[in-house]
N, C-alpha and C positions, 0 to 999 in steps of 0.2 A: 389482654383480651385474645380470645380465640377466634379464628376465622371459622366460618361455618364450612364445613367439609362433610363428605359422606361418612367419614369416621365419627362425626359428632352427632349425627342424627339419623334416623331411619324412618321412612314412610311406610306405614302399615295399611295395606288395602285389604279389608276383610273379605273372606270368601262367604258364601251364603250360610255355611255352617258357623263360621265365626260370628256373623251377624246375629244369627239365632242365639247362640251362647251368650253373646254380649247383651242381647235384649233381656234374656232371663237374669243373668248375674246383675245387670244394672238395676233391674226391678227389686231384687233381693237386697242390694246395697242401698238403694234409695229408701226402702222401708226402714232401714236403721237410721234412726235420727241422731245425726252427729252433733247438732247444736253448736255450742262454742267450745267444745273440747279442744284441748291442745293436742292430744294424742289418742290413738286407737290401738287395741291390741288385736292382732290378727293371728289366727292359728293357721300354721302351714301343715298340711297332711300329704305325706309322701307314702305310696304304697309300700308296705312291709317295712316302714320306718316309724320311729317314735315321732309323735307330733311336737311342733315346736312353736311357741308363742313369740311373736315380734311386735314391739311397739313402733308404730309409724306415725308421722304428723297427720292430724286429721285433715289438713289442707291438701296433703298428698292423696288422701282417700278421695276427697272432693274431686280433685283433678282427675283421678283414675275413673270415677263415676262420670264426669264429663266425657272422657275418651270412650268409655264403653257405650254411652248414649249415642255418640256420633258414629261408632262402629255399628251399633245395632241398626242404624239407618243407612248402612252400606257406604259410609263416607270414609275415605282415607284420613288417617291421622299421623300427624308429625309432631313430636315434641321438640320445640326450639327454645333454648334458654334465652331469656330477654337480653342478655349482654352479648350474644352471638353476633358476629360480624358477616354480613352477607356480601356477595359480589353484586356488582351492578345488575347482572342478569338475573340472579336470585331475587333481588329486591324488585326488579321489574315485573318478574313473574308473579310474585306475591301481591303486587298492586294491580296486576293484569293489564300492564301498559307495556309499550315497546322499551327496549333498552335505551335508544336515543332520546326518547321523551324523559326517562328517568335521569339520564346524564344532563339533560337540559334543566331538570329541577335542581340537581346538585350545583350546576354552574350558576344558576340564579339564586343559590343559598337558601332555596325553600326547603331543602332537606339536607340535615348536616352529614358529613362524611369525613373519613379520614383517608390519606394516601399511604399505601403500603407499597414501597418501591414505586413502579409506575401505575399501580392499580388503586382504584378507590374501593373502599369498603363502607357499608352502611350498617349501623347498629340496628338490630331487630326492633328494640324498643323505640328508637327514633322513627323508624319506618311505621310502626303501629300508631305512634302519636301523630305523625303526619296523616296517616289513613283515617284515623278518627276525625281529625279537623276537617279534612276534605270531604268525608262522608257527611258530616254536620253541616258544612256549607251547601253541599249538594241537596241534602234534605230540606233546608231553608229555602232554596231556590224553588225546589219542586212544590213546596207548601205554598209559596207566594203565586207560582203559576196556577196551581190548583184553585186558590182563592180568586184570582183574577178571572179564571175561566167560569167559575160559579157566579161571579158578579155579572159577567157578560152573558150568562145563560147559554153557554156552549154545550151543556149536557154532560159535563165530565163529572 
């Protein structure tokens, strides 16, 4: 397992020009119906050189389209492998919680981790599984509170 380090990933924050280009290219790609294809052939054009066709997995093109869509909205994008291991600070940042709170979750075994030397690492996929479950629980509580407010005629 690889630890997540700056060598393993890069965050891309689009400029306004990047966002406009991403908007146009994402529209063009979205117009191409990929369906359930296993692969897609893409033609690479370099100025002054012969074009070259490359086969890539259709799933990679779909991921690329999602990335372009996010960039077109001005959002920074980072590609993180699901097996990547995060430091406790990186994991806390992704959950938008403090590092001590994340450590508490680890101590309570609510989130799996492993120890590397004296440091703990959290797998990205474990973190996202925890986040989805936590988000679902929060949504259920919010739905209950909303229903209760409606029953009480609180005007929400």
